[in-house]
N, CA, C and O atoms as a MOPAC input file, in Angstrom:
PM7 MOZYME 1SCF
protein

 N      0.84800 1    -1.16300 1     0.00000 1
 C      0.00000 1     0.00000 1     0.00000 1
 C      0.89700 1     1.23100 1     0.00000 1
 O      1.80800 1     1.34600 1     0.82000 1
 N      0.63300 1     2.14400 1    -0.92100 1
 C      1.39200 1     3.37900 1    -1.03600 1
 C      0.43800 1     4.56000 1    -0.92900 1
 O     -0.72300 1     4.45700 1    -1.32600 1
 N      0.91500 1     5.68000 1    -0.39600 1
 C      0.03800 1     6.82800 1    -0.24500 1
 C      0.74900 1     8.14900 1    -0.41000 1
 O      1.94300 1     8.26700 1    -0.13100 1
 N      0.00500 1     9.14900 1    -0.86700 1
 C      0.45300 1    10.53700 1    -0.97200 1
 C     -0.68600 1    11.41300 1    -0.46600 1
 O     -1.83000 1    11.25700 1    -0.89300 1
 N     -0.37500 1    12.33300 1     0.44100 1
 C     -1.39300 1    13.19800 1     1.03800 1
 C     -0.94600 1    14.64800 1     0.95800 1
 O      0.23500 1    14.95400 1     1.11700 1
 N     -1.89200 1    15.53000 1     0.71200 1
 C     -1.62400 1    16.96300 1     0.65300 1
 C     -2.62500 1    17.70600 1     1.53100 1
 O     -3.70500 1    17.19700 1     1.82900 1
 N     -2.25200 1    18.91400 1     1.94100 1
 C     -3.18800 1    19.76000 1     2.67900 1
 C     -4.24100 1    20.28400 1     1.71100 1
 O     -4.04800 1    20.25700 1     0.49600 1
 N     -5.34000 1    20.75400 1     2.25000 1
 C     -6.45200 1    21.21400 1     1.41800 1
 C     -6.11200 1    22.44800 1     0.59300 1
 O     -6.77500 1    22.71000 1    -0.41000 1
 N     -5.09300 1    23.21500 1     0.98900 1
 C     -4.77000 1    24.47100 1     0.30900 1
 C     -3.67700 1    24.33100 1    -0.74600 1
 O     -3.20600 1    25.33900 1    -1.27200 1
 N     -3.27100 1    23.12900 1    -1.06000 1
 C     -2.19700 1    22.92100 1    -2.03700 1
 C     -2.71000 1    23.25100 1    -3.44600 1
 O     -3.87800 1    22.99800 1    -3.74300 1
 N     -1.86300 1    23.80700 1    -4.31600 1
 C     -2.28200 1    24.09900 1    -5.69000 1
 C     -2.64600 1    22.81400 1    -6.45100 1
 O     -2.05800 1    21.76200 1    -6.19900 1
 N     -3.59900 1    22.89100 1    -7.36500 1
 C     -4.02400 1    21.70300 1    -8.12300 1
 C     -2.88300 1    21.00100 1    -8.86200 1
 O     -2.88100 1    19.77400 1    -8.95400 1
 N     -1.91600 1    21.75300 1    -9.38800 1
 C     -0.81900 1    21.12900 1   -10.12400 1
 C      0.04200 1    20.27100 1    -9.20400 1
 O      0.49300 1    19.20000 1    -9.60800 1
 N      0.27400 1    20.71900 1    -7.99000 1
 C      1.04300 1    19.94500 1    -7.02300 1
 C      0.32400 1    18.64100 1    -6.68000 1
 O      0.95400 1    17.59300 1    -6.53400 1
 N     -0.98500 1    18.71500 1    -6.55500 1
 C     -1.79300 1    17.53400 1    -6.27100 1
 C     -1.71200 1    16.53900 1    -7.43400 1
 O     -1.58100 1    15.33400 1    -7.21800 1
 N     -1.78900 1    17.04700 1    -8.66100 1
 C     -1.67200 1    16.19900 1    -9.83800 1
 C     -0.28100 1    15.58800 1    -9.94600 1
 O     -0.14500 1    14.41500 1   -10.29300 1
 N      0.75200 1    16.37300 1    -9.65300 1
 C      2.11900 1    15.85900 1    -9.67900 1
 C      2.29500 1    14.69600 1    -8.69800 1
 O      2.96900 1    13.71300 1    -9.00800 1
 N      1.68600 1    14.81400 1    -7.51500 1
 C      1.76600 1    13.72600 1    -6.53700 1
 C      1.05100 1    12.47300 1    -7.02600 1
 O      1.49500 1    11.36000 1    -6.74600 1
 N     -0.04300 1    12.63700 1    -7.74800 1
 C     -0.75600 1    11.48500 1    -8.30500 1
 C      0.13700 1    10.74200 1    -9.31000 1
 O      0.21500 1     9.51400 1    -9.28900 1
 N      0.80400 1    11.49100 1   -10.18300 1
 C      1.70500 1    10.89400 1   -11.17400 1
 C      2.85200 1    10.17800 1   -10.46300 1
 O      3.21000 1     9.05900 1   -10.83200 1
 N      3.42500 1    10.81900 1    -9.44600 1
 C      4.51500 1    10.21300 1    -8.68400 1
 C      4.05000 1     8.93100 1    -7.99600 1
 O      4.78600 1     7.94500 1    -7.96400 1
 N      2.85000 1     8.93700 1    -7.45300 1
 C      2.30900 1     7.77600 1    -6.76200 1
 C      2.11900 1     6.59800 1    -7.71600 1
 O      2.46500 1     5.46600 1    -7.37900 1
 N      1.57400 1     6.85600 1    -8.89900 1
 C      1.38200 1     5.78800 1    -9.88200 1
 C      2.73400 1     5.23900 1   -10.34200 1
 O      2.87600 1     4.03200 1   -10.53700 1
 N      3.71900 1     6.10600 1   -10.51400 1
 C      5.05400 1     5.65900 1   -10.91500 1
 C      5.67500 1     4.77800 1    -9.82700 1
 O      6.27800 1     3.75200 1   -10.14100 1
 N      5.53500 1     5.16500 1    -8.55100 1
 C      6.05700 1     4.34200 1    -7.44500 1
 C      5.33500 1     2.99500 1    -7.40000 1
 O      5.95900 1     1.96300 1    -7.14900 1
 N      4.02600 1     3.00400 1    -7.64100 1
 C      3.25100 1     1.76100 1    -7.62700 1
 C      3.69400 1     0.84500 1    -8.76000 1
 O      3.76500 1    -0.37000 1    -8.57700 1
 N      3.99200 1     1.40500 1    -9.92500 1
 C      4.47200 1     0.59700 1   -11.05200 1
 C      5.77100 1    -0.10600 1   -10.68100 1
 O      5.95800 1    -1.28300 1   -10.98800 1
 N      6.66800 1     0.62300 1   -10.02000 1
 C      7.92500 1     0.00200 1    -9.58600 1
 C      7.66400 1    -1.13100 1    -8.59400 1
 O      8.31400 1    -2.17400 1    -8.66000 1
 N      6.72000 1    -0.93100 1    -7.67700 1
 C      6.39300 1    -1.96100 1    -6.69400 1
 C      5.76700 1    -3.17900 1    -7.36800 1
 O      6.11900 1    -4.31500 1    -7.05100 1
 N      4.83700 1    -2.94500 1    -8.30000 1
 C      4.20100 1    -4.04600 1    -9.02500 1
 C      5.23800 1    -4.81300 1    -9.84100 1
 O      5.21700 1    -6.04300 1    -9.87500 1
 N      6.14300 1    -4.09200 1   -10.49700 1
 C      7.20000 1    -4.74800 1   -11.27200 1
 C      8.08600 1    -5.62600 1   -10.39100 1
 O      8.42500 1    -6.74700 1   -10.77000 1
 N      8.45700 1    -5.12000 1    -9.22400 1
 C      9.29800 1    -5.88700 1    -8.30900 1
 C      8.58400 1    -7.14900 1    -7.81900 1
 O      9.18300 1    -8.22200 1    -7.75300 1
 N      7.30000 1    -7.01200 1    -7.47700 1
 C      6.52800 1    -8.18000 1    -7.04500 1
 C      6.39200 1    -9.19900 1    -8.17900 1
 O      6.52300 1   -10.40200 1    -7.95500 1
 N      6.13000 1    -8.71700 1    -9.38900 1
 C      5.98000 1    -9.59400 1   -10.54800 1
 C      7.27700 1   -10.34900 1   -10.82600 1
 O      7.26100 1   -11.54000 1   -11.13600 1
 N      8.40000 1    -9.63900 1   -10.71000 1
 C      9.71100 1   -10.25400 1   -10.95200 1
 C      9.98700 1   -11.37900 1    -9.96000 1
 O     10.62300 1   -12.37400 1   -10.31000 1
 N      9.51500 1   -11.22700 1    -8.73000 1
 C      9.71500 1   -12.24700 1    -7.70100 1
 C      8.66700 1   -13.36600 1    -7.77300 1
 O      8.70400 1   -14.30000 1    -6.97200 1
 N      7.73700 1   -13.27500 1    -8.72500 1
 C      6.73700 1   -14.32100 1    -8.89400 1
 C      5.42100 1   -14.07300 1    -8.17700 1
 O      4.62500 1   -14.99500 1    -7.99800 1
 N      5.18800 1   -12.83000 1    -7.76600 1
 C      3.94900 1   -12.47100 1    -7.06600 1
 C      3.19700 1   -11.41400 1    -7.87800 1
 O      3.41000 1   -10.22000 1    -7.66300 1
 N      2.33000 1   -11.81900 1    -8.79700 1
 C      1.56700 1   -10.82400 1    -9.56800 1
 C      0.41900 1   -10.24100 1    -8.74200 1
 O     -0.75500 1   -10.42100 1    -9.06200 1
 N      0.79000 1    -9.54100 1    -7.67700 1
 C     -0.15900 1    -9.00800 1    -6.70300 1
 C     -0.41000 1    -7.52500 1    -6.95600 1
 O      0.53700 1    -6.78300 1    -7.21900 1
 N     -1.67600 1    -7.07200 1    -6.88200 1
 C     -1.92700 1    -5.63800 1    -7.05500 1
 C     -1.39400 1    -4.81400 1    -5.87900 1
 O     -1.25000 1    -5.31300 1    -4.76300 1
 N     -1.11100 1    -3.56600 1    -6.15500 1
 C     -0.66200 1    -2.61400 1    -5.14500 1
 C     -1.78800 1    -1.60300 1    -4.95200 1
 O     -2.36500 1    -1.11700 1    -5.92400 1
 N     -2.09700 1    -1.29100 1    -3.69700 1
 C     -3.14600 1    -0.33700 1    -3.37300 1
 C     -2.52200 1     1.04900 1    -3.23200 1
 O     -1.48700 1     1.20600 1    -2.58400 1
 N     -3.15500 1     2.05500 1    -3.84200 1
 C     -2.67700 1     3.43500 1    -3.79600 1
 C     -3.72200 1     4.29100 1    -3.09300 1
 O     -4.91800 1     4.16600 1    -3.35300 1
 N     -3.26300 1     5.15600 1    -2.20600 1
 C     -4.15100 1     6.09200 1    -1.51700 1
 C     -3.64600 1     7.49700 1    -1.83000 1
 O     -2.49900 1     7.83600 1    -1.53900 1
 N     -4.50900 1     8.30000 1    -2.42100 1
 C     -4.15200 1     9.66600 1    -2.80500 1
 C     -5.16600 1    10.59400 1    -2.15700 1
 O     -6.36800 1    10.43900 1    -2.37200 1
 N     -4.70300 1    11.55800 1    -1.36700 1
 C     -5.65800 1    12.34900 1    -0.62000 1
 C     -5.37600 1    13.82500 1    -0.53200 1
 O     -4.22900 1    14.27100 1    -0.50100 1
 N     -6.47300 1    14.57500 1    -0.49400 1
 C     -6.46100 1    16.02100 1    -0.23600 1
 C     -7.86900 1    16.36200 1     0.25900 1
 O     -8.70600 1    16.83000 1    -0.51200 1
 N     -8.12000 1    16.12800 1     1.52900 1
 C     -9.45700 1    16.30900 1     2.07300 1
 C    -10.30500 1    15.05900 1     1.92800 1
 O    -11.07900 1    14.72500 1     2.82500 1
 N    -10.16600 1    14.37500 1     0.82100 1
 C    -10.82700 1    13.09500 1     0.55800 1
 C     -9.73900 1    12.11200 1     0.14200 1
 O     -8.68100 1    12.51500 1    -0.34200 1
 N    -10.00000 1    10.84400 1     0.33000 1
 C     -9.05300 1     9.81400 1    -0.08700 1
 C     -9.57500 1     9.10800 1    -1.32600 1
 O    -10.69300 1     8.59100 1    -1.32500 1
 N     -8.77600 1     9.08400 1    -2.37700 1
 C     -9.08200 1     8.28100 1    -3.55100 1
 C     -8.25800 1     7.00300 1    -3.44400 1
 O     -7.04100 1     7.05500 1    -3.26500 1
 N     -8.91500 1     5.87000 1    -3.55400 1
 C     -8.25100 1     4.56700 1    -3.44100 1
 C     -8.18800 1     3.94400 1    -4.83100 1
 O     -9.19700 1     3.85900 1    -5.53100 1
 N     -6.99200 1     3.50900 1    -5.22300 1
 C     -6.76300 1     2.88700 1    -6.51600 1
 C     -6.08500 1     1.53700 1    -6.31400 1
 O     -5.50000 1     1.26900 1    -5.26400 1
 N     -6.17400 1     0.70800 1    -7.32500 1
 C     -5.45600 1    -0.55700 1    -7.35600 1
 C     -4.69500 1    -0.60700 1    -8.67500 1
 O     -5.26800 1    -0.35100 1    -9.73500 1
 N     -3.40600 1    -0.93700 1    -8.61400 1
 C     -2.60100 1    -1.10300 1    -9.81900 1
 C     -2.14000 1    -2.54700 1    -9.85400 1
 O     -1.50000 1    -3.02900 1    -8.92000 1
 N     -2.47200 1    -3.23200 1   -10.93800 1
 C     -2.12100 1    -4.64700 1   -11.07700 1
 C     -1.47700 1    -4.87300 1   -12.43300 1
 O     -1.61300 1    -4.06100 1   -13.34800 1
 N     -0.78100 1    -5.98000 1   -12.54300 1
 C     -0.16800 1    -6.37900 1   -13.80200 1
 C     -0.70100 1    -7.76600 1   -14.13900 1
 O     -0.64600 1    -8.68000 1   -13.31600 1
 N     -1.21700 1    -7.91500 1   -15.35500 1
 C     -1.73600 1    -9.22400 1   -15.75000 1
 C     -0.70400 1    -9.98000 1   -16.58100 1
 O     -0.54000 1   -11.18900 1   -16.41400 1
 N     -0.02700 1    -9.29900 1   -17.44900 1
 C      1.07500 1    -9.83800 1   -18.23700 1
 C      2.19800 1    -8.81500 1   -18.19700 1
 O      1.97200 1    -7.65200 1   -17.86500 1
 N      3.39500 1    -9.24300 1   -18.53100 1
 C      4.50400 1    -8.30800 1   -18.49900 1
 C      4.19700 1    -7.09300 1   -19.37300 1
 O      3.85500 1    -7.23500 1   -20.54700 1
 N      4.32000 1    -5.91200 1   -18.79800 1
 C      4.11200 1    -4.61700 1   -19.44500 1
 C      2.64000 1    -4.28200 1   -19.70800 1
 O      2.36200 1    -3.32300 1   -20.42900 1
 N      1.69200 1    -5.03500 1   -19.15300 1
 C      0.26900 1    -4.70500 1   -19.27400 1
 C     -0.26100 1    -4.43700 1   -17.87200 1
 O     -0.39600 1    -5.35700 1   -17.06500 1
 N     -0.56200 1    -3.16300 1   -17.58300 1
 C     -0.98600 1    -2.73800 1   -16.25800 1
 C     -2.45900 1    -2.34200 1   -16.27100 1
 O     -2.99200 1    -1.90400 1   -17.29000 1
 N     -3.09500 1    -2.50400 1   -15.13000 1
 C     -4.50200 1    -2.13800 1   -14.98200 1
 C     -4.63300 1    -1.25400 1   -13.74600 1
 O     -4.45700 1    -1.71900 1   -12.61900 1
 N     -4.94600 1     0.03400 1   -13.96600 1
 C     -5.16800 1     0.98100 1   -12.87800 1
 C     -6.67100 1     1.14000 1   -12.71200 1
 O     -7.37300 1     1.51000 1   -13.65400 1
 N     -7.15800 1     0.85900 1   -11.51600 1
 C     -8.60300 1     0.92000 1   -11.26100 1
 C     -8.88200 1     1.81100 1   -10.06100 1
 O     -8.24200 1     1.67700 1    -9.01800 1
 N     -9.84500 1     2.72400 1   -10.21100 1
 C    -10.29400 1     3.57400 1    -9.10800 1
 C    -11.30100 1     2.77200 1    -8.29600 1
 O    -12.34300 1     2.38100 1    -8.82400 1
 N    -11.01000 1     2.51900 1    -7.01400 1
 C    -11.87300 1     1.68900 1    -6.17600 1
 C    -12.91400 1     2.49400 1    -5.41700 1
 O    -13.96700 1     1.96300 1    -5.06500 1
 N    -12.64000 1     3.76500 1    -5.16000 1
 C    -13.61700 1     4.57200 1    -4.43300 1
 C    -12.99100 1     5.81000 1    -3.83000 1
 O    -11.77500 1     5.99900 1    -3.87000 1
 N    -13.85700 1     6.65900 1    -3.26400 1
 C    -13.43300 1     7.89600 1    -2.61500 1
 C    -13.98800 1     7.91000 1    -1.19300 1
 O    -15.15600 1     7.59000 1    -0.97400 1
 N    -13.15400 1     8.27800 1    -0.23900 1
 C    -13.51700 1     8.25900 1     1.16800 1
 C    -13.14100 1     9.57600 1     1.82200 1
 O    -12.27600 1    10.29800 1     1.32600 1
 N    -13.79200 1     9.89000 1     2.94000 1
 C    -13.43500 1    11.06500 1     3.72800 1
 C    -12.09600 1    10.83100 1     4.40900 1
 O    -11.83000 1     9.73900 1     4.91200 1
 N    -11.26200 1    11.84600 1     4.42300 1
 C     -9.98900 1    11.78700 1     5.12500 1
 C    -10.25700 1    11.86800 1     6.62100 1
 O    -11.03700 1    12.71100 1     7.06300 1
 N     -9.63600 1    11.02200 1     7.38800 1
 C     -9.82900 1    10.99100 1     8.83200 1
 C     -9.16700 1    12.21900 1     9.44400 1
 O     -7.98900 1    12.48500 1     9.20400 1
 N     -9.93900 1    12.96700 1    10.24100 1
 C     -9.41600 1    14.21100 1    10.79400 1
 C     -9.33100 1    14.20900 1    12.32000 1
 O     -8.96000 1    15.22400 1    12.91100 1
 N     -9.66400 1    13.10100 1    12.96400 1
 C     -9.57600 1    13.04000 1    14.42100 1
 C     -9.67000 1    11.60800 1    14.91200 1
 O    -10.07300 1    10.72000 1    14.16000 1
 N     -9.30000 1    11.37000 1    16.17100 1
 C     -9.27400 1    10.00200 1    16.69100 1
 C    -10.64600 1     9.32700 1    16.74300 1
 O    -10.72200 1     8.09800 1    16.75700 1
 N    -11.70700 1    10.09000 1    16.77200 1
 C    -13.04300 1     9.48900 1    16.81100 1
 C    -13.50100 1     8.98700 1    15.44600 1
 O    -14.54700 1     8.34700 1    15.34200 1
 N    -12.73900 1     9.26700 1    14.41500 1
 C    -13.12300 1     8.85700 1    13.07000 1
 C    -12.34400 1     7.64200 1    12.55400 1
 O    -12.46700 1     7.29500 1    11.38000 1
 N    -11.55100 1     6.99400 1    13.40300 1
 C    -10.77800 1     5.83700 1    12.97000 1
 C    -11.67300 1     4.70400 1    12.47400 1
 O    -11.23300 1     3.87100 1    11.68100 1
 N    -12.91100 1     4.66600 1    12.92800 1
 C    -13.85000 1     3.65100 1    12.45700 1
 C    -14.12000 1     3.73600 1    10.96700 1
 O    -14.54800 1     2.75400 1    10.36000 1
 N    -13.87400 1     4.90400 1    10.36200 1
 C    -14.06000 1     5.04900 1     8.92300 1
 C    -13.10200 1     4.16200 1     8.13000 1
 O    -13.38200 1     3.82000 1     6.98100 1
 N    -11.98500 1     3.79400 1     8.73000 1
 C    -11.03300 1     2.91400 1     8.04100 1
 C    -11.63700 1     1.54100 1     7.76400 1
 O    -11.20500 1     0.85800 1     6.83500 1
 N    -12.61900 1     1.12800 1     8.54700 1
 C    -13.23800 1    -0.17700 1     8.33700 1
 C    -13.94900 1    -0.25700 1     6.99100 1
 O    -14.10900 1    -1.34900 1     6.44600 1
 N    -14.37200 1     0.86500 1     6.45100 1
 C    -15.06500 1     0.85000 1     5.16400 1
 C    -14.11700 1     0.58700 1     4.00300 1
 O    -14.56700 1     0.21000 1     2.92100 1
 N    -12.82600 1     0.77600 1     4.19900 1
 C    -11.85500 1     0.55800 1     3.12600 1
 C    -11.57200 1    -0.93000 1     2.93400 1
 O    -11.39100 1    -1.37700 1     1.80200 1
 N    -11.53000 1    -1.70300 1     4.01500 1
 C    -11.16100 1    -3.11700 1     3.95100 1
 C    -11.96500 1    -3.94100 1     2.96700 1
 O    -11.37300 1    -4.57900 1     2.09700 1
 N    -13.30000 1    -3.95800 1     3.06400 1
 C    -14.07300 1    -4.76900 1     2.11300 1
 C    -13.89200 1    -4.33100 1     0.66400 1
 O    -13.91100 1    -5.16200 1    -0.24400 1
 N    -13.71800 1    -3.03500 1     0.44500 1
 C    -13.53600 1    -2.54400 1    -0.91300 1
 C    -12.21300 1    -3.02900 1    -1.49200 1
 O    -12.15500 1    -3.43400 1    -2.65300 1
 N    -11.15400 1    -2.98900 1    -0.69300 1
 C     -9.84700 1    -3.42700 1    -1.16000 1
 C     -9.82300 1    -4.93500 1    -1.38800 1
 O     -9.22800 1    -5.40300 1    -2.35900 1
 N    -10.46400 1    -5.69800 1    -0.50200 1
 C    -10.40800 1    -7.15600 1    -0.62000 1
 C    -11.34100 1    -7.70500 1    -1.68100 1
 O    -11.15300 1    -8.83700 1    -2.12700 1
 N    -12.33700 1    -6.94500 1    -2.10100 1
 C    -13.26800 1    -7.41600 1    -3.13500 1
 C    -12.56600 1    -7.39200 1    -4.48500 1
 O    -11.86700 1    -6.43200 1    -4.81100 1
 N    -12.74800 1    -8.42500 1    -5.25100 1
 C    -12.15900 1    -8.48100 1    -6.58500 1
 C    -12.98500 1    -7.68800 1    -7.57300 1
 O    -14.21200 1    -7.67000 1    -7.47400 1
 N    -12.34100 1    -7.03200 1    -8.52200 1
 C    -13.09100 1    -6.29000 1    -9.53200 1
 C    -13.84700 1    -7.24200 1   -10.44700 1
 O    -13.39300 1    -8.35600 1   -10.70600 1
 N    -14.97700 1    -6.81000 1   -10.92300 1
 C    -15.79100 1    -7.62900 1   -11.80500 1
 C    -16.24800 1    -6.78600 1   -12.98500 1
 O    -16.84400 1    -5.72300 1   -12.80700 1
 N    -15.97000 1    -7.25700 1   -14.17300 1
 C    -16.39300 1    -6.55700 1   -15.37700 1
 C    -17.53000 1    -7.32500 1   -16.04200 1
 O    -17.65400 1    -8.53600 1   -15.85500 1
 N    -18.34800 1    -6.63900 1   -16.80400 1
 C    -19.48300 1    -7.26300 1   -17.46800 1
 C    -19.06500 1    -8.24400 1   -18.56100 1
 O    -19.85200 1    -9.11700 1   -18.92700 1
 N    -17.84700 1    -8.12100 1   -19.09100 1
 C    -17.41100 1    -9.00200 1   -20.16300 1
 C    -16.79200 1   -10.30100 1   -19.65800 1
 O    -16.30200 1   -11.10000 1   -20.45600 1
 N    -16.80700 1   -10.52100 1   -18.35600 1
 C    -16.31200 1   -11.77300 1   -17.79300 1
 C    -14.85500 1   -11.75000 1   -17.38100 1
 O    -14.37200 1   -12.71400 1   -16.78600 1
 N    -14.13900 1   -10.67200 1   -17.68300 1
 C    -12.74600 1   -10.57000 1   -17.28600 1
 C    -12.65200 1    -9.77300 1   -15.99800 1
 O    -13.42600 1    -8.84200 1   -15.77900 1
 N    -11.70000 1   -10.14200 1   -15.14500 1
 C    -11.52500 1    -9.38300 1   -13.91600 1
 C    -10.09300 1    -8.92700 1   -13.79600 1
 O     -9.73500 1    -8.26500 1   -12.82100 1

């Protein structure tokens, strides 16, 4: 799991730059796992007030699949830690497409 977080007042370009950096880091992680024989997806968390959760997976060498899993509220205090429970089922659920491929 990899993450990049920004404050709410950051310029949009900086936020976009962090998204690109995060996907690039995830690609390196997926490549390393694939090389070791573990074609396992990597979870990405990108946030600025809200958390966007992505999954990056590799099905064949050099074929990557980036999927947006959902958007969540960023936790802002100790009483909101229960919100993390909503991420678990989403991450563990396998993607399903209408054409039969996942």
